[in-house]
C-alpha positions as CSV (number, residue, x, y, z in Angstrom):
1,M,0.0,0.0,0.0
2,K,1.3,3.4,-0.9
3,I,1.7,6.4,1.3
4,L,1.2,9.7,-0.5
5,S,2.3,13.2,0.3
6,A,-0.3,15.9,1.3
7,A,0.0,17.4,-2.2
8,Q,-0.6,14.0,-3.8
9,T,-3.5,13.4,-1.6
10,R,-5.2,16.5,-2.9
11,Q,-4.4,15.5,-6.4
12,L,-5.9,12.1,-5.7
13,D,-9.2,13.7,-4.6
14,Q,-9.3,15.7,-7.9
15,A,-8.4,12.6,-10.0
16,T,-11.2,10.7,-8.3
17,I,-13.7,13.5,-8.9
18,A,-12.8,13.6,-12.6
19,E,-12.5,9.9,-13.2
20,Q,-15.8,9.1,-11.5
21,H,-17.7,12.2,-12.7
22,L,-18.4,13.3,-9.2
23,L,-19.1,16.7,-7.6
24,S,-16.6,17.5,-4.9
25,V,-19.4,17.6,-2.4
26,E,-20.3,14.1,-3.3
27,L,-16.8,12.9,-2.5
28,M,-17.0,14.9,0.8
29,E,-20.3,13.1,1.5
30,R,-18.6,9.7,1.1
31,A,-16.0,10.7,3.6
32,A,-18.6,12.0,6.1
33,Q,-20.6,8.7,5.7
34,A,-17.5,6.6,6.2
35,F,-16.7,8.6,9.4
36,A,-20.2,8.3,10.7
37,R,-20.2,4.6,10.1
38,W,-17.0,4.2,12.1
39,F,-18.3,6.5,14.8
40,S,-21.5,4.6,15.3
41,S,-19.7,1.3,15.5
42,R,-17.6,2.6,18.4
43,F,-20.0,4.9,20.3
44,S,-23.6,4.3,21.3
45,T,-25.9,7.4,21.6
46,A,-25.9,7.0,25.3
47,E,-22.1,6.7,25.6
48,A,-21.4,9.6,23.3
49,G,-23.8,12.1,25.1
50,E,-23.8,15.5,23.3
51,I,-21.2,15.5,20.6
52,M,-19.4,18.8,19.8
53,V,-18.1,19.1,16.2
54,L,-15.4,21.8,15.8
55,C,-15.4,23.0,12.2
56,G,-12.8,25.1,10.4
57,P,-13.5,27.2,7.3
58,G,-12.1,24.8,4.7
59,N,-13.0,21.4,3.4
60,N,-12.1,19.7,6.7
61,G,-14.7,21.9,8.3
62,G,-17.1,20.9,5.5
63,D,-16.5,17.3,6.4
64,G,-17.4,18.2,10.0
65,L,-20.7,19.9,9.0
66,A,-21.7,16.8,7.0
67,I,-20.7,14.5,9.8
68,A,-22.9,16.6,12.3
69,R,-25.9,16.2,10.0
70,L,-25.4,12.5,9.5
71,L,-24.9,11.9,13.3
72,L,-28.1,13.8,14.0
73,Q,-30.0,11.7,11.5
74,A,-28.5,8.6,13.3
75,G,-30.0,9.7,16.6
76,Y,-27.0,11.4,18.3
77,A,-27.2,14.7,20.1
78,V,-24.9,17.1,18.2
79,C,-23.8,20.7,18.4
80,V,-21.4,22.6,16.1
81,A,-18.8,25.3,16.9
82,L,-17.5,27.3,13.9
83,L,-14.0,28.9,13.6
84,P,-14.5,32.5,12.3
85,A,-13.0,33.2,8.9
86,A,-13.3,35.8,6.2
87,Q,-14.2,33.2,3.6
88,H,-15.1,29.5,3.4
89,S,-14.7,26.8,0.8
90,P,-17.6,26.2,-1.5
91,D,-18.2,22.7,-0.1
92,W,-18.2,24.2,3.4
93,T,-20.9,26.6,2.4
94,Y,-23.0,23.9,0.8
95,N,-22.8,21.7,3.9
96,R,-23.5,24.7,6.2
97,Q,-26.7,25.3,4.3
98,R,-27.7,21.6,4.6
99,L,-27.1,21.5,8.4
100,P,-30.5,21.1,10.1
101,K,-31.7,23.9,12.3
102,A,-32.0,21.3,15.1
103,V,-28.2,21.4,15.4
104,P,-27.1,24.2,17.7
105,V,-24.4,26.3,16.2
106,A,-22.0,28.7,18.0
107,D,-19.0,30.8,16.9
108,L,-15.6,30.2,18.4
109,A,-13.7,33.1,19.9
110,P,-10.9,33.4,22.5
111,T,-13.4,34.9,24.9
112,T,-16.2,32.4,24.2
113,L,-14.6,29.0,24.2
114,P,-17.1,26.2,24.7
115,D,-17.4,24.4,28.0
116,L,-15.9,20.9,27.6
117,A,-16.4,18.4,30.4
118,A,-13.7,15.8,30.9
119,G,-14.6,12.8,28.8
120,S,-17.0,14.6,26.6
121,V,-16.9,13.6,22.9
122,V,-15.4,16.2,20.5
123,I,-14.9,15.8,16.7
124,D,-12.0,17.8,15.5
125,A,-12.7,19.0,11.9
126,L,-10.8,22.3,12.1
127,F,-8.0,21.7,9.6
128,G,-6.8,18.7,7.6
129,T,-4.1,18.0,5.1
130,G,-4.3,21.4,3.5
131,L,-2.6,23.1,6.5
132,S,0.7,24.6,5.6
133,Q,1.6,26.7,8.6
134,P,1.3,26.5,12.3
135,L,-2.0,27.4,13.9
136,A,-2.3,30.9,15.4
137,G,-4.9,33.3,16.8
138,V,-8.3,31.8,17.6
139,A,-7.4,28.4,16.1
140,A,-4.4,28.1,18.4
141,A,-6.5,29.2,21.4
142,V,-9.2,26.6,20.6
143,V,-6.7,23.8,20.3
144,Q,-5.0,24.7,23.6
145,H,-8.4,24.8,25.3
146,L,-9.4,21.5,23.8
147,N,-6.2,19.8,24.9
148,E,-6.6,21.1,28.4
149,A,-10.2,19.8,28.7
150,N,-9.3,16.1,28.6
151,A,-12.1,15.4,26.2
152,R,-12.4,12.3,24.0
153,V,-11.3,13.8,20.7
154,I,-11.8,12.1,17.4
155,A,-9.9,13.8,14.5
156,V,-11.3,13.9,11.0
157,D,-8.5,12.8,8.5
158,L,-5.7,14.5,10.5
159,P,-5.5,16.1,14.0
160,S,-5.6,19.9,13.5
161,G,-2.2,21.5,13.5
162,L,-0.4,18.3,12.5
163,F,1.4,18.3,9.1
164,A,0.8,15.2,7.1
165,D,4.4,14.6,5.9
166,A,6.7,17.1,7.6
167,P,7.6,18.2,11.2
168,Q,5.8,21.2,12.5
169,P,7.8,23.8,14.5
170,A,8.5,23.0,18.1
171,D,5.7,24.0,20.5
172,S,3.2,24.8,17.7
173,P,-0.3,23.9,18.8
174,V,-1.7,20.5,17.7
175,V,-4.8,18.7,18.7
176,H,-4.2,15.6,21.0
177,A,-6.7,13.1,19.5
178,R,-7.6,9.8,21.0
179,H,-8.7,8.5,17.6
180,T,-8.0,9.7,14.0
181,V,-10.2,8.6,11.2
182,S,-8.6,9.1,7.8
183,F,-9.6,8.3,4.3
184,G,-8.2,6.2,1.5
185,L,-4.6,5.8,2.6
186,P,-2.6,6.2,5.8
187,K,-0.6,9.4,6.3
188,L,3.2,9.4,7.0
189,A,2.6,11.4,10.2
190,F,0.7,8.4,11.7
191,L,3.7,6.2,11.6
192,L,6.3,8.3,13.5
193,P,6.8,8.2,17.3
194,Q,6.9,11.9,17.7
195,N,3.3,12.2,16.5
196,A,1.8,9.4,18.7
197,E,0.4,11.8,21.3
198,F,-1.4,13.7,18.6
199,V,-2.8,10.9,16.4
200,G,-3.8,8.4,19.1
201,E,-5.3,5.2,17.5
202,W,-5.8,5.7,13.8
203,Q,-8.1,4.1,11.2
204,V,-8.3,4.4,7.4
205,E,-11.7,4.2,5.9
206,D,-12.3,3.3,2.2
207,V,-14.0,6.1,0.2
208,G,-13.5,4.7,-3.3
209,L,-10.6,6.9,-4.3
210,S,-9.0,6.4,-7.8
211,A,-7.1,3.1,-7.9
212,Q,-5.5,4.2,-11.2
213,F,-4.1,7.4,-9.7
214,I,-2.7,5.5,-6.7
215,A,-1.1,2.9,-8.9
216,D,0.6,5.6,-11.0
217,A,1.6,7.9,-8.2
218,P,5.4,7.9,-7.5
219,T,6.3,7.6,-3.9
220,S,9.1,6.2,-1.8
221,W,6.8,5.6,1.2
222,H,4.9,2.3,1.5
223,Y,2.8,0.5,4.1
224,T,3.1,-3.3,4.4
225,D,-0.2,-5.0,5.2
226,A,-1.5,-8.6,4.7
227,A,-2.5,-8.0,1.1
228,T,1.1,-6.8,0.3
229,V,2.8,-10.0,1.5
230,A,0.1,-12.6,0.8
231,G,1.5,-15.3,-1.5
232,T,5.2,-14.1,-1.1
233,L,6.2,-17.3,0.7
234,P,6.5,-20.2,-1.9
235,A,4.6,-23.4,-1.1
236,R,6.8,-26.2,0.0
237,P,7.0,-28.8,-2.8
238,K,5.9,-32.4,-1.9
239,F,9.3,-33.9,-2.7
240,S,11.3,-31.3,-0.7
241,H,14.2,-32.3,1.5
242,K,16.2,-30.4,4.1
243,G,18.5,-29.1,1.5
244,T,15.7,-27.4,-0.4
245,F,15.3,-24.6,2.2
246,G,18.9,-23.6,2.8
247,H,21.6,-24.2,5.4
248,A,22.1,-21.1,7.7
249,L,24.9,-20.3,10.0
250,L,24.3,-18.3,13.2
251,L,27.3,-16.6,15.0
252,A,25.9,-15.7,18.4
253,G,26.2,-15.8,22.1
254,S,28.7,-15.0,24.8
255,R,28.9,-15.7,28.6
256,G,25.7,-14.4,30.2
257,K,24.0,-13.9,26.8
258,M,23.4,-17.4,25.5
259,G,19.6,-16.8,25.7
260,A,19.9,-14.5,22.7
261,A,21.5,-17.3,20.6
262,V,18.9,-19.8,21.8
263,L,16.0,-17.4,20.8
264,S,17.5,-16.5,17.5
265,A,18.1,-20.2,16.6
266,G,14.6,-21.2,17.6
267,A,13.1,-18.5,15.4
268,C,15.3,-19.6,12.5
269,L,14.1,-23.2,12.8
270,R,10.5,-22.2,13.2
271,S,10.8,-20.0,10.1
272,G,11.4,-23.0,7.8
273,V,15.2,-23.2,7.4
274,G,16.3,-26.6,6.1
275,L,19.4,-26.8,8.3
276,L,20.8,-24.6,11.0
277,T,24.3,-24.6,12.4
278,A,25.2,-22.3,15.3
279,H,28.8,-21.3,16.1
280,I,28.8,-20.4,19.8
281,P,31.4,-20.0,22.7
282,G,32.3,-23.0,24.6
283,C,30.3,-21.9,27.7
284,G,27.0,-22.3,25.8
285,Y,27.3,-25.8,24.5
286,D,25.1,-27.6,27.0
287,I,22.6,-24.8,27.0
288,F,22.3,-24.7,23.3
289,Q,22.2,-28.5,22.6
290,T,19.6,-29.0,25.3
291,S,17.3,-26.1,24.2
292,Q,17.7,-26.4,20.4
293,P,18.3,-30.1,19.5
294,E,17.2,-29.6,15.9
295,A,20.3,-27.3,15.3
296,M,23.8,-28.4,14.8
297,C,26.4,-26.8,17.1
298,L,30.0,-25.7,16.6
299,T,31.9,-24.5,19.7
300,D,34.6,-21.9,19.6
301,K,38.0,-22.5,21.2
302,E,37.2,-19.6,23.6
303,A,34.8,-20.4,26.4
304,D,33.3,-16.9,26.9
305,F,33.1,-15.3,23.4
306,I,33.5,-16.1,19.7
307,S,37.0,-15.8,18.2
308,E,36.8,-18.0,15.1
309,L,35.0,-17.9,11.8
310,P,34.0,-21.3,10.4
311,A,34.4,-22.1,6.8
312,L,31.5,-20.6,4.9
313,T,31.2,-23.0,2.0
314,P,28.2,-25.0,3.3
315,Y,26.0,-22.1,4.0
316,Q,23.4,-20.1,2.1
317,A,23.1,-17.3,4.6
318,V,24.9,-16.1,7.8
319,G,23.5,-14.2,10.8
320,I,25.7,-12.5,13.4
321,G,25.2,-10.5,16.5
322,P,22.6,-11.8,19.0
323,G,24.4,-11.9,22.4
324,L,27.7,-11.7,20.6
325,G,29.4,-9.3,23.0
326,Q,32.0,-6.8,21.8
327,H,35.3,-8.5,22.5
328,A,38.2,-7.6,20.2
329,A,38.3,-11.2,18.9
330,S,34.6,-11.0,18.0
331,L,35.3,-7.8,16.1
332,S,38.0,-9.7,14.1
333,V,35.4,-12.4,13.3
334,L,33.0,-9.8,12.0
335,R,35.7,-8.2,9.8
336,K,36.7,-11.6,8.4
337,L,33.0,-12.4,7.7
338,L,32.4,-9.2,5.8
339,K,35.4,-9.9,3.6
340,A,34.8,-13.6,3.1
341,A,31.1,-13.1,2.2
342,T,32.0,-11.3,-1.0
343,E,34.4,-14.0,-2.2
344,P,32.7,-16.0,-5.0
345,I,32.9,-19.8,-4.9
346,A,31.7,-22.3,-7.4
347,K,28.3,-22.9,-6.0
348,R,27.7,-19.3,-5.0
349,P,28.8,-16.6,-7.5
350,H,27.0,-13.9,-5.6
351,P,27.8,-12.4,-2.2
352,L,26.7,-14.5,0.8
353,P,23.5,-13.1,2.3
354,L,24.2,-11.7,5.8
355,V,21.9,-10.6,8.6
356,V,23.7,-8.3,11.1
357,D,22.2,-7.5,14.5
358,A,22.8,-6.4,18.1
359,D,26.4,-6.4,19.2
360,A,27.6,-6.8,15.6
361,L,25.9,-3.5,14.8
362,N,27.5,-1.9,17.8
363,L,30.9,-3.1,16.6
364,L,30.1,-1.6,13.2
365,G,29.2,1.6,14.9
366,Q,32.5,1.7,16.7
367,H,34.5,0.8,13.6
368,R,32.6,2.6,10.7
369,E,35.4,1.8,8.3
370,L,33.9,-1.7,8.2
371,L,30.7,-0.4,6.6
372,K,32.3,-0.2,3.2
373,L,32.9,-3.9,3.4
374,L,29.2,-4.7,3.7
375,P,28.1,-7.0,0.8
376,E,25.2,-5.8,-1.3
377,N,21.8,-6.5,0.2
378,T,23.2,-7.2,3.7
379,V,20.4,-6.9,6.2
380,L,21.0,-4.7,9.2
381,T,18.4,-4.7,12.0
382,P,19.1,-1.8,14.4
383,H,16.8,-0.2,16.9
384,P,17.0,3.6,16.9
385,K,19.9,3.9,19.3
386,E,21.9,1.3,17.4
387,F,21.1,3.1,14.1
388,E,22.3,6.4,15.7
389,R,25.7,4.8,16.4
390,L,25.9,3.9,12.7
391,T,25.1,7.4,11.5
392,E,24.4,10.4,13.8
393,P,21.8,11.6,16.2
394,A,18.5,12.6,14.5
395,R,16.9,16.0,15.0
396,D,13.5,14.4,14.8
397,D,11.8,11.3,13.3
398,Y,11.6,12.8,9.8
399,H,15.3,13.5,9.8
400,R,15.9,9.9,11.0
401,L,14.0,8.7,7.9
402,D,16.3,10.8,5.7
403,L,19.4,9.3,7.4
404,L,17.9,5.8,7.0
405,R,17.3,6.3,3.3
406,D,20.7,7.8,2.7
407,F,22.4,5.0,4.6
408,A,20.7,2.2,2.7
409,R,21.5,3.9,-0.6
410,Q,25.1,4.5,0.3
411,Y,25.9,1.0,1.5
412,R,23.5,-0.9,-0.8
413,C,21.9,-2.7,2.1
414,L,18.5,-3.4,3.6
415,V,18.0,-1.7,6.9
416,V,15.3,-2.8,9.3
417,L,14.8,0.1,11.7
418,K,12.8,-1.5,14.5
419,G,9.9,0.2,16.2
420,A,6.1,0.3,16.5
421,Y,6.0,0.6,12.7
422,T,9.3,-1.1,11.8
423,C,10.7,0.6,8.7
424,L,12.5,-1.3,6.0
425,A,14.8,0.9,3.9
426,T,16.0,-0.5,0.5
427,P,19.1,0.3,-1.6
428,T,16.8,2.2,-4.0
429,G,15.7,4.6,-1.2
430,D,12.2,3.2,-0.6
431,L,10.8,3.0,2.9
432,H,8.4,0.3,3.8
433,F,6.5,0.7,7.1
434,N,5.2,-2.5,8.8
435,S,1.7,-2.9,10.0
436,T,2.0,-5.8,12.4
437,G,3.3,-6.0,16.0
438,N,2.3,-4.6,19.4
439,A,3.7,-3.0,22.5
440,G,4.1,-6.4,24.2
441,M,7.0,-7.0,21.8
442,A,9.0,-4.3,23.6
443,T,10.7,-7.0,25.6
444,G,14.2,-8.4,25.7
445,G,14.9,-11.0,23.0
446,S,12.3,-10.0,20.4
447,G,15.0,-8.5,18.2
448,D,17.0,-11.8,18.4
449,V,13.8,-13.6,17.3
450,L,13.6,-11.2,14.3
451,T,17.2,-12.0,13.3
452,G,16.4,-15.7,13.3
453,V,13.3,-15.2,11.1
454,L,15.2,-13.1,8.6
455,L,18.2,-15.5,8.6
456,A,15.9,-18.4,7.6
457,L,14.2,-16.5,4.9
458,R,17.5,-15.2,3.4
459,A,18.7,-18.8,3.2
460,H,15.6,-19.6,1.1
461,A,16.9,-19.6,-2.5
462,Q,13.5,-18.8,-4.0
463,L,13.0,-15.5,-2.2
464,P,14.7,-12.3,-3.4
465,A,16.3,-10.3,-0.7
466,F,13.8,-7.5,-0.4
467,E,10.8,-9.8,-0.5
468,A,12.4,-12.1,2.1
469,V,13.0,-9.2,4.5
470,R,9.7,-7.5,4.0
471,L,7.9,-10.9,4.6
472,G,10.1,-11.6,7.7
473,V,9.4,-8.3,9.3
474,Y,5.6,-8.7,8.7
475,A,5.6,-12.4,10.0
476,H,7.6,-11.5,13.1
477,G,5.1,-8.8,14.0
478,H,2.1,-11.0,13.2
479,A,3.5,-13.8,15.4
480,G,3.7,-11.2,18.2
481,D,0.1,-10.3,17.6
482,L,-1.0,-13.9,17.7
483,A,1.0,-14.4,20.9
484,A,-0.4,-11.3,22.6
485,A,-3.9,-12.5,21.9
486,Q,-3.1,-15.4,24.2
487,T,-0.8,-13.9,26.8
488,G,-1.8,-10.2,26.8
489,Q,0.8,-7.6,26.0
490,A,2.2,-7.3,29.4
491,G,2.7,-11.1,29.7
492,L,4.3,-11.6,26.3
493,V,8.0,-12.8,26.2
494,A,10.2,-13.4,23.2
495,G,9.7,-17.2,23.4
496,D,6.0,-16.7,22.8
497,I,6.8,-15.0,19.5
498,V,9.0,-18.0,18.5
499,R,6.1,-20.4,19.2
500,H,3.7,-18.4,16.9
501,I,6.0,-17.9,13.9
502,G,4.8,-21.1,12.3
503,P,1.1,-20.1,12.4
504,A,2.0,-16.6,11.3
505,L,3.8,-17.9,8.2
506,A,1.0,-20.4,7.5
507,E,-1.4,-17.6,7.1
508,L,0.8,-16.1,4.4
């Protein structure tokens, strides 16, 4: 699914109107009906009480006026408060004329702000994607008053004051919505941590926008949902054998951190790899062999950390990093791996696929000269702090996306920046935000599980690099969602994710 800019979103509306021979007010009516359907599915008339709809002077305000009319028809108690303006959009004027006289209407002013009881329901239709500058004057006063009231705010399309695809100036007033109901496609702003307090829970409703315009629109932002990845994982042929699905090597573990190696190995096995060999320090042998009997185990000559790189000839992919530690000898192993992965051999003319995580990323951050050794399509899986060590501190989440895109392009790699909407950056500069996962996955070991999933899928010869990683990120999050449905988010641990990887992949 594509994510479009604010300018493209406006063009999409116009393309829909032209293509479907609509009046603009008819498209506005679709949006209002979609919002009203969503609202009535969430709030009964008794629960909602009297609903206040705040309307600005443009088309977002027109949406609000149409919504007020539809909610009144559905039996809700509704009142409207209008932001004063010298002029209004034509569609606003049309819907103002259609508003029944039974709906009380008041004008907003700094001296006559509406009384808002805590918990009252307010629909924010002041400003949408057309906003290009911070709110000021009466609009800013209304937003501040609304935020202080602790009302249950539902934003129409976009919380007022929030820019759809760029950061707003610090301290500029923005509505703090509990819910945002948008139309057609998600907005980039919904997916970034710095906007979470404004957006709340968000939902996109279908209003029949032009599929042709969306298909043709150029964008580097994408949203990975179930439809995107369905069918990506090839079916397993009847006469498959363990060699069919690749042999992976996992370099992981150190004293006190063998759990990371165990979790990563378990996830790799559950993700369908044919064979898995783990190279671990001597201290972890009994732990690993007992917990993961399906994997083969090579032990390092060192008891507490990894100091040796096994011969790479048997393997179709290598993962390094979970629980690795940052010993100088392990740094040497990483350096040797990066160099050896690009050496062609008879059965593998292309660079050996690598998945780099955790302490291997930290070692790269400390020794950035190694970055130029990364083979093409290497997969890096940093969380934001690890990514900062590879690049620089970000000014904000939008700047971090710029850094992410530039890094992936420069080093021709696939970077999985972990978070609530994990973002996969490709060597072409595209950014793919993931739709699965939940806050219960914010627990130790979940990143090690992701490494194991990606390692298995990169060892799968039939999956191109990008498709394997996008699928792995989605399946990992979906496994977390399946697990949380059983354990609750607070009770979820990384091992629960491992146990649900098989069912998650089966659905795909």
